[in-house]
N, C-alpha and C positions, 0 to 999 in steps of 0.2 A: 504493500500500500504506500510505503514511503517513497518508492521509486516513482509511482504514478503522481503522487503529490508534488514531487520535485519537478517532474517534467511539466506538469500543468502550471506550476508557479513560474517556471522558466518561460513558458509560452506567453503568459500574461505579462511578465516583466519585459519581454521582447516587444510586445505590442505597445505597451506604455512608452517604452524607450523610443520606438520608431515614430510614435505619434507626438513626441515632444513633451509627454507628461512626465518630466524628469523627477520631480519630488516623489511621485508615486512609484516610479520605476526604481528609484534609489532605495526606498523602503523594502520593496519586494526583493531586490538584489541582496540587501543585507540579510533578509530572512533566508535566502538561498545559501548564503555562506555558512549559516548555522547548520544547514542540512548537509551541504557538500562544499568544501572549500578547495576543490580540485577542478573547478570548471573555469577554463581560461576566458570563455566568453563573458562570464559574470564579471570578472575583473576588468575586462576590456570595456564593457558598458559602464561600469563604475568609474573607470579612469576617464572616460569621455564626459561623464557627468561632473566629475571634479574639475576637469579642464574648463567646462562651461561655467562653473562657479568661480573660476579664477584661483582654484586651489592647486597650483602647479606642482608643488612638492608632493602633495598627496597623490595627484594624478600620475606623476612619474613613478612613484613607488608602486602604485596599483597596476600600471601597464607592465612594469618590470616583473611583478608577481605573475601576471598572465604569461609572460615569456619564460619564466622559470618553469611553469607547468608544461607549456608547449612552445619551444623556441621557434617553431615554424608558423605560429599564429600571426599571420601578416596584418590583421586588423589592429592588433596590439602594437606591432612594430611601427606601423605607419602613424598610429596615434602618438607614440613616444617620439617619433621623428618630428612630427608637427610641433610638439611642445618644445623640443630642443631648438628647432628653427625659430619659433616665436621668441625664445629667450636669447637668440643670437648665437646659440651653440650649434653652428651649422655642421661642423665636422662630427660632433657626437650624433647628430641626427642622421647623417649619412652612414655612419658606422653601424648604427642600430639596424638599419634596413639591409645593409650589406651582410651583416651577420645572419640575419634571418634567411637571406638568399643562400648563404653558404651552407647552413644547416639543412635547408630544404633540399638543396642539390645533393648533399651527401645522403640524405634520407631516401631520395627517389631512386628506384632501381630501373625505372623506364619512364618514358615521356608520358605525362598525363595532361591531355589538352585542357581539362577543367582547371587544374592547378596552374598551368601556364597562363591561361586566360585571366585567372584571378590575380596572379602575380603581375601580369601586364598592367592591369588596372591600377595596382598600387604604384607601379613605376610611373604611370601617367599622373597619378595624384601627387607624387613626390616631385615630378617634373613641373607640374603646374605651380607647386609651392615655390620651387626655385625660380620659375619664371616670374611669379608675383614679386619676388624680392630682387628681380633683375640679375639673378645669378645665372646667366645664360649658358655658360659652359656646362655647369652641373645639370641644368634643365635638358640640354642636348643629350648628355650622357643617359639620363633617365628615359627620354623619349626614344632613343635608339634601342635601348634595352627592351622597352615596351614593344617596339616594332618587331623585334626578333622573336617575341613570344606570342603575339596576338594574331588572330586570323583577320582582325579588322585593321589591316595595314593602312588604309587611307586616313583613319583618325589620327594615328600616331604620326604619319608623315606630314600631315597638314600642320601639326604642332611644331614639327621640326622646321618646316618652312617659316612659320611665324617667328621662330627664334632667329633664323638667319636674316630675316627682314629687320628685326630689332637690332641685330649686330651690323646692319648696313652691308651685308654680304649678299647682294642681289644675285650674283652669278651662282652661288651655292644654292640659293632658293630656287632659281630656275632649274638647276640640275636635279634637285629633288622632285620638283614638279614634273619635269620631263620623265623621270623614272616612274613616277606615280601614274602618269597618263599612259605610258607604254604598257604598264602592268594592268591598269584599269581604264581602258579607253572610254568607257561610258561614265566615268566619274566627273560630272560637270563642275563641282566646286574647284577641282584642280585646274581646269581650263580657265575658269573665271579668274582665279587667283593669279595664274600665269599672265593673263592679260593685264592685271593690275600691276604686277611687278614690272612688266615691260613698259607700261605707260609711265610709271614713276621713275623709270630709268631713261626716259625720253626716247624710247623705241616705240613710237606711236603706231607705225605701220604694223609691227609685229603684234601689238596689243589689239588693234582693230581686227587683225586676222583671227586671233584667238576668240574674241567675242562673236565675230561673225560665224566662226566655226561652231560655237555653242548654239547659235540661233539656227544653224543648218540642222542640228540634231534636235533642238528643242525650240521651235519657232516662237513659243509663248514665254520663254524664259525672261522674267522681268528684270533680273539683275543684269543680264547681257544687254537688254534694251536700254536700261538706265545708264550703263557704262558708255555705250555708244553715243547716247544723247549728250552726256557730259563731255565726252571727248570732242564733240562738235562745237561746244560752246567756247567762245573766246575767253581767254584769261584763265582757264582751268589748267593748273600745272601739276596737281597731285590728287590722286584718288585714294582714299583711306580704306 
C-alpha cells in the first residue's frame, strides 16, 4: 500500500509543480522525502522551487543531492548549471553538465535515441543560456553538440547561424545555411535567413534570388513577400 501511496503522491506533486502551484508542490515533495529519500526527481523539483524562491545555496545542495543519487539525471545537472551561471560561476556550470555527459556515456552500452534526444535538448538549453549572456563560443560548442545528437538538425543549426551572425561572421553563417539547405531542401526558414544574411552583407542580388526562390516553392509565403517589398524601398540598409 505504501508503494501505491508514494506513486500517487509523486503524480500529484508533479502536477502541482508543472502547473506552477509551487507552495503546494513543495509540501507534497517534503512528504515524499519522508517516505523515500532516494528519488532524484523529488530533489530536482525541490531544487527548482528553491531556485525560484531565491534560495540559491539550498537549491545547489538539493540539485547536488539529486546527482548523488543519479549522476546521469540531466534535469538536475542543467538546473545546477543554470544556478552557477546566474551566480557568475560559468566554469562550474559547464563542468557540472560535462560530468553528467561523461557518466552517461560511460553508462551507455549502445546508442539510445531517446536518451540522445533528451541530452540534445539540454545542450540546447545550456547553449541558449550562454547565448543570453553573450558567451558565444560556449553557446556554439553546446549547439554543435546538440546537432550531433538530435534528429531535429534544423533547430540546432539555425541557432548556430544566429551565433555566427552575432559574432559578425557572415561567411560562416552562410556556410551553415548552405549545408542546412543541401540536407533539407524544403526547409524554408533557412532560405529566408540566407536571404537576410546576404542582404545585410550588401549582396542584394543574391538575397533577392533566395527570397524569390522561396516564393517559387511557397507563393503565399508572407515573410518572403515582406522581405522583397522592403528591399525595394529606398533607404533600407538592414533587415533584422
